[in-house]
Biotite code that builds the C-alpha atoms (Angstrom):
import biotite.structure as struc

atoms = struc.array([
    struc.Atom([108.074, 29.108, 29.626], chain_id="A", res_id=1, res_name="MET", atom_name="CA", element="C"),
    struc.Atom([106.191, 27.266, 27.128], chain_id="A", res_id=2, res_name="LYS", atom_name="CA", element="C"),
    struc.Atom([107.400, 25.410, 23.753], chain_id="A", res_id=3, res_name="VAL", atom_name="CA", element="C"),
    struc.Atom([104.288, 24.959, 21.427], chain_id="A", res_id=4, res_name="VAL", atom_name="CA", element="C"),
    struc.Atom([104.882, 22.875, 18.386], chain_id="A", res_id=5, res_name="VAL", atom_name="CA", element="C"),
    struc.Atom([102.656, 22.750, 15.433], chain_id="A", res_id=6, res_name="ARG", atom_name="CA", element="C"),
    struc.Atom([102.384, 19.957, 13.060], chain_id="A", res_id=7, res_name="ASN", atom_name="CA", element="C"),
    struc.Atom([102.179, 21.980, 9.808], chain_id="A", res_id=8, res_name="THR", atom_name="CA", element="C"),
    struc.Atom([101.188, 18.695, 8.206], chain_id="A", res_id=9, res_name="LYS", atom_name="CA", element="C"),
    struc.Atom([97.829, 18.800, 9.720], chain_id="A", res_id=10, res_name="VAL", atom_name="CA", element="C"),
    struc.Atom([97.433, 22.621, 8.583], chain_id="A", res_id=11, res_name="LYS", atom_name="CA", element="C"),
    struc.Atom([98.278, 22.148, 5.489], chain_id="A", res_id=12, res_name="GLY", atom_name="CA", element="C"),
    struc.Atom([95.893, 18.817, 4.869], chain_id="A", res_id=13, res_name="LYS", atom_name="CA", element="C"),
    struc.Atom([92.882, 21.194, 6.761], chain_id="A", res_id=14, res_name="ARG", atom_name="CA", element="C"),
    struc.Atom([93.460, 24.113, 4.182], chain_id="A", res_id=15, res_name="ASN", atom_name="CA", element="C"),
    struc.Atom([93.234, 21.527, 1.432], chain_id="A", res_id=16, res_name="LYS", atom_name="CA", element="C"),
    struc.Atom([90.043, 20.537, 2.768], chain_id="A", res_id=17, res_name="GLY", atom_name="CA", element="C"),
    struc.Atom([88.942, 23.609, 2.840], chain_id="A", res_id=18, res_name="ILE", atom_name="CA", element="C"),
    struc.Atom([89.874, 24.855, -0.977], chain_id="A", res_id=19, res_name="LYS", atom_name="CA", element="C"),
    struc.Atom([88.186, 21.696, -2.065], chain_id="A", res_id=20, res_name="SER", atom_name="CA", element="C"),
    struc.Atom([85.304, 22.391, -0.588], chain_id="A", res_id=21, res_name="VAL", atom_name="CA", element="C"),
    struc.Atom([85.022, 25.631, -1.554], chain_id="A", res_id=22, res_name="ALA", atom_name="CA", element="C"),
    struc.Atom([86.111, 24.962, -5.179], chain_id="A", res_id=23, res_name="PHE", atom_name="CA", element="C"),
    struc.Atom([83.102, 22.054, -5.516], chain_id="A", res_id=24, res_name="TRP", atom_name="CA", element="C"),
    struc.Atom([80.671, 24.643, -4.234], chain_id="A", res_id=25, res_name="LEU", atom_name="CA", element="C"),
    struc.Atom([82.018, 27.502, -6.345], chain_id="A", res_id=26, res_name="THR", atom_name="CA", element="C"),
    struc.Atom([81.198, 24.955, -9.672], chain_id="A", res_id=27, res_name="ILE", atom_name="CA", element="C"),
    struc.Atom([77.921, 24.264, -7.682], chain_id="A", res_id=28, res_name="ALA", atom_name="CA", element="C"),
    struc.Atom([77.321, 27.456, -7.651], chain_id="A", res_id=29, res_name="VAL", atom_name="CA", element="C"),
    struc.Atom([78.178, 28.456, -11.378], chain_id="A", res_id=30, res_name="VAL", atom_name="CA", element="C"),
    struc.Atom([75.766, 25.397, -12.504], chain_id="A", res_id=31, res_name="LEU", atom_name="CA", element="C"),
    struc.Atom([73.110, 26.570, -10.911], chain_id="A", res_id=32, res_name="LEU", atom_name="CA", element="C"),
    struc.Atom([73.092, 30.555, -12.016], chain_id="A", res_id=33, res_name="PHE", atom_name="CA", element="C"),
    struc.Atom([73.861, 28.607, -15.608], chain_id="A", res_id=34, res_name="ALA", atom_name="CA", element="C"),
    struc.Atom([70.702, 26.337, -14.978], chain_id="A", res_id=35, res_name="VAL", atom_name="CA", element="C"),
    struc.Atom([68.578, 29.273, -13.990], chain_id="A", res_id=36, res_name="MET", atom_name="CA", element="C"),
    struc.Atom([69.670, 31.846, -16.763], chain_id="A", res_id=37, res_name="SER", atom_name="CA", element="C"),
    struc.Atom([68.978, 28.789, -19.191], chain_id="A", res_id=38, res_name="TYR", atom_name="CA", element="C"),
    struc.Atom([65.066, 28.540, -17.533], chain_id="A", res_id=39, res_name="ASN", atom_name="CA", element="C"),
    struc.Atom([65.123, 32.263, -17.586], chain_id="A", res_id=40, res_name="SER", atom_name="CA", element="C"),
    struc.Atom([65.315, 32.288, -21.737], chain_id="A", res_id=41, res_name="LEU", atom_name="CA", element="C"),
    struc.Atom([62.397, 29.527, -22.016], chain_id="A", res_id=42, res_name="GLU", atom_name="CA", element="C"),
    struc.Atom([60.497, 31.006, -19.452], chain_id="A", res_id=43, res_name="LEU", atom_name="CA", element="C"),
    struc.Atom([60.792, 34.401, -21.451], chain_id="A", res_id=44, res_name="GLN", atom_name="CA", element="C"),
    struc.Atom([60.444, 32.515, -25.161], chain_id="A", res_id=45, res_name="LYS", atom_name="CA", element="C"),
    struc.Atom([57.189, 31.069, -23.946], chain_id="A", res_id=46, res_name="GLU", atom_name="CA", element="C"),
    struc.Atom([55.949, 34.169, -22.580], chain_id="A", res_id=47, res_name="LYS", atom_name="CA", element="C"),
    struc.Atom([56.576, 36.176, -25.699], chain_id="A", res_id=48, res_name="ARG", atom_name="CA", element="C"),
    struc.Atom([54.723, 33.375, -27.940], chain_id="A", res_id=49, res_name="ALA", atom_name="CA", element="C"),
    struc.Atom([51.621, 33.428, -25.279], chain_id="A", res_id=50, res_name="LEU", atom_name="CA", element="C"),
    struc.Atom([51.189, 37.217, -25.589], chain_id="A", res_id=51, res_name="GLU", atom_name="CA", element="C"),
    struc.Atom([51.555, 36.647, -29.621], chain_id="A", res_id=52, res_name="ALA", atom_name="CA", element="C"),
    struc.Atom([48.504, 34.032, -28.941], chain_id="A", res_id=53, res_name="GLN", atom_name="CA", element="C"),
    struc.Atom([46.907, 36.436, -26.893], chain_id="A", res_id=54, res_name="GLN", atom_name="CA", element="C"),
    struc.Atom([46.598, 38.811, -29.163], chain_id="A", res_id=55, res_name="SER", atom_name="CA", element="C"),
    struc.Atom([45.945, 37.147, -32.111], chain_id="A", res_id=56, res_name="GLU", atom_name="CA", element="C"),
    struc.Atom([42.413, 35.994, -30.079], chain_id="A", res_id=57, res_name="LEU", atom_name="CA", element="C"),
    struc.Atom([41.710, 39.158, -29.063], chain_id="A", res_id=58, res_name="GLN", atom_name="CA", element="C"),
    struc.Atom([41.452, 40.266, -32.705], chain_id="A", res_id=59, res_name="ALA", atom_name="CA", element="C"),
    struc.Atom([39.752, 37.241, -33.448], chain_id="A", res_id=60, res_name="ARG", atom_name="CA", element="C"),
    struc.Atom([37.179, 37.749, -30.300], chain_id="A", res_id=61, res_name="ILE", atom_name="CA", element="C"),
    struc.Atom([37.051, 41.657, -32.022], chain_id="A", res_id=62, res_name="GLN", atom_name="CA", element="C"),
    struc.Atom([36.021, 39.652, -35.430], chain_id="A", res_id=63, res_name="GLU", atom_name="CA", element="C"),
    struc.Atom([33.686, 37.813, -33.872], chain_id="A", res_id=64, res_name="GLU", atom_name="CA", element="C"),
    struc.Atom([31.626, 41.152, -32.378], chain_id="A", res_id=65, res_name="GLN", atom_name="CA", element="C"),
    struc.Atom([31.551, 42.666, -35.436], chain_id="A", res_id=66, res_name="GLU", atom_name="CA", element="C"),
    struc.Atom([30.072, 39.941, -37.553], chain_id="A", res_id=67, res_name="ARG", atom_name="CA", element="C"),
    struc.Atom([27.521, 39.138, -34.342], chain_id="A", res_id=68, res_name="THR", atom_name="CA", element="C"),
    struc.Atom([26.487, 42.930, -34.967], chain_id="A", res_id=69, res_name="GLU", atom_name="CA", element="C"),
    struc.Atom([26.256, 42.445, -38.673], chain_id="A", res_id=70, res_name="GLU", atom_name="CA", element="C"),
    struc.Atom([23.984, 39.120, -38.330], chain_id="A", res_id=71, res_name="LEU", atom_name="CA", element="C"),
    struc.Atom([21.798, 41.234, -36.063], chain_id="A", res_id=72, res_name="THR", atom_name="CA", element="C"),
    struc.Atom([20.964, 43.723, -38.367], chain_id="A", res_id=73, res_name="GLU", atom_name="CA", element="C"),
    struc.Atom([20.613, 41.368, -40.738], chain_id="A", res_id=74, res_name="ARG", atom_name="CA", element="C"),
    struc.Atom([18.332, 39.311, -38.723], chain_id="A", res_id=75, res_name="ARG", atom_name="CA", element="C"),
    struc.Atom([16.889, 42.751, -38.257], chain_id="A", res_id=76, res_name="ALA", atom_name="CA", element="C"),
    struc.Atom([15.966, 43.670, -41.534], chain_id="A", res_id=77, res_name="TYR", atom_name="CA", element="C"),
    struc.Atom([14.971, 40.400, -42.835], chain_id="A", res_id=78, res_name="MET", atom_name="CA", element="C"),
    struc.Atom([11.908, 40.809, -40.522], chain_id="A", res_id=79, res_name="GLN", atom_name="CA", element="C"),
    struc.Atom([10.256, 44.170, -42.499], chain_id="A", res_id=80, res_name="THR", atom_name="CA", element="C"),
    struc.Atom([8.432, 44.257, -45.099], chain_id="A", res_id=81, res_name="VAL", atom_name="CA", element="C"),
    struc.Atom([11.443, 45.423, -47.821], chain_id="A", res_id=82, res_name="GLY", atom_name="CA", element="C"),
    struc.Atom([12.858, 42.084, -47.255], chain_id="A", res_id=83, res_name="TYR", atom_name="CA", element="C"),
    struc.Atom([9.770, 40.329, -47.706], chain_id="A", res_id=84, res_name="ILE", atom_name="CA", element="C"),
    struc.Atom([9.107, 41.926, -51.239], chain_id="A", res_id=85, res_name="GLU", atom_name="CA", element="C"),
    struc.Atom([13.028, 41.419, -52.271], chain_id="A", res_id=86, res_name="GLU", atom_name="CA", element="C"),
    struc.Atom([12.692, 38.196, -51.764], chain_id="A", res_id=87, res_name="ILE", atom_name="CA", element="C"),
    struc.Atom([9.138, 37.205, -53.446], chain_id="A", res_id=88, res_name="ALA", atom_name="CA", element="C"),
    struc.Atom([10.450, 39.491, -56.386], chain_id="A", res_id=89, res_name="ARG", atom_name="CA", element="C"),
    struc.Atom([13.882, 37.674, -56.955], chain_id="A", res_id=90, res_name="GLU", atom_name="CA", element="C"),
    struc.Atom([13.263, 34.355, -55.966], chain_id="A", res_id=91, res_name="VAL", atom_name="CA", element="C"),
    struc.Atom([9.559, 33.939, -56.424], chain_id="A", res_id=92, res_name="LEU", atom_name="CA", element="C"),
    struc.Atom([9.289, 35.909, -59.472], chain_id="A", res_id=93, res_name="GLY", atom_name="CA", element="C"),
    struc.Atom([6.164, 37.993, -57.582], chain_id="A", res_id=94, res_name="LEU", atom_name="CA", element="C"),
    struc.Atom([4.767, 41.298, -58.527], chain_id="A", res_id=95, res_name="VAL", atom_name="CA", element="C"),
    struc.Atom([1.761, 43.397, -57.009], chain_id="A", res_id=96, res_name="TYR", atom_name="CA", element="C"),
    struc.Atom([-0.918, 43.092, -59.192], chain_id="A", res_id=97, res_name="PRO", atom_name="CA", element="C"),
    struc.Atom([-0.756, 46.484, -61.106], chain_id="A", res_id=98, res_name="ASP", atom_name="CA", element="C"),
    struc.Atom([2.621, 46.715, -61.807], chain_id="A", res_id=99, res_name="GLU", atom_name="CA", element="C"),
    struc.Atom([3.989, 46.495, -65.377], chain_id="A", res_id=100, res_name="VAL", atom_name="CA", element="C"),
    struc.Atom([7.164, 44.703, -66.127], chain_id="A", res_id=101, res_name="ILE", atom_name="CA", element="C"),
    struc.Atom([8.981, 45.778, -68.818], chain_id="A", res_id=102, res_name="LEU", atom_name="CA", element="C"),
    struc.Atom([11.396, 44.016, -70.245], chain_id="A", res_id=103, res_name="ARG", atom_name="CA", element="C"),
    struc.Atom([14.592, 44.355, -72.565], chain_id="A", res_id=104, res_name="GLN", atom_name="CA", element="C"),
    struc.Atom([14.809, 42.359, -75.672], chain_id="A", res_id=105, res_name="GLU", atom_name="CA", element="C"),
    struc.Atom([18.058, 40.709, -76.509], chain_id="A", res_id=106, res_name="GLU", atom_name="CA", element="C"),
])
């Protein structure tokens, strides 16, 4: 029969070392989780800001497209005889030879 004698001091030190490693590993995981959570919140805030900016820019694009259409229509109108007559009357004060102008007395 063999008698096995165990050294309890060595076993206690080994358990203490494992517990210490587990503790620091847990701390590292918790810190990593906290950093990742913070970064996630910051990214979500930035995403909301960029979405707001995108919708604002889309609205500006729509406004500019409408303005472009108006300018295109005005350009077409400016090439008509009616526009030329309007400018001749208002700016230059021109009239047709057989036209009579009536003015109201003040």
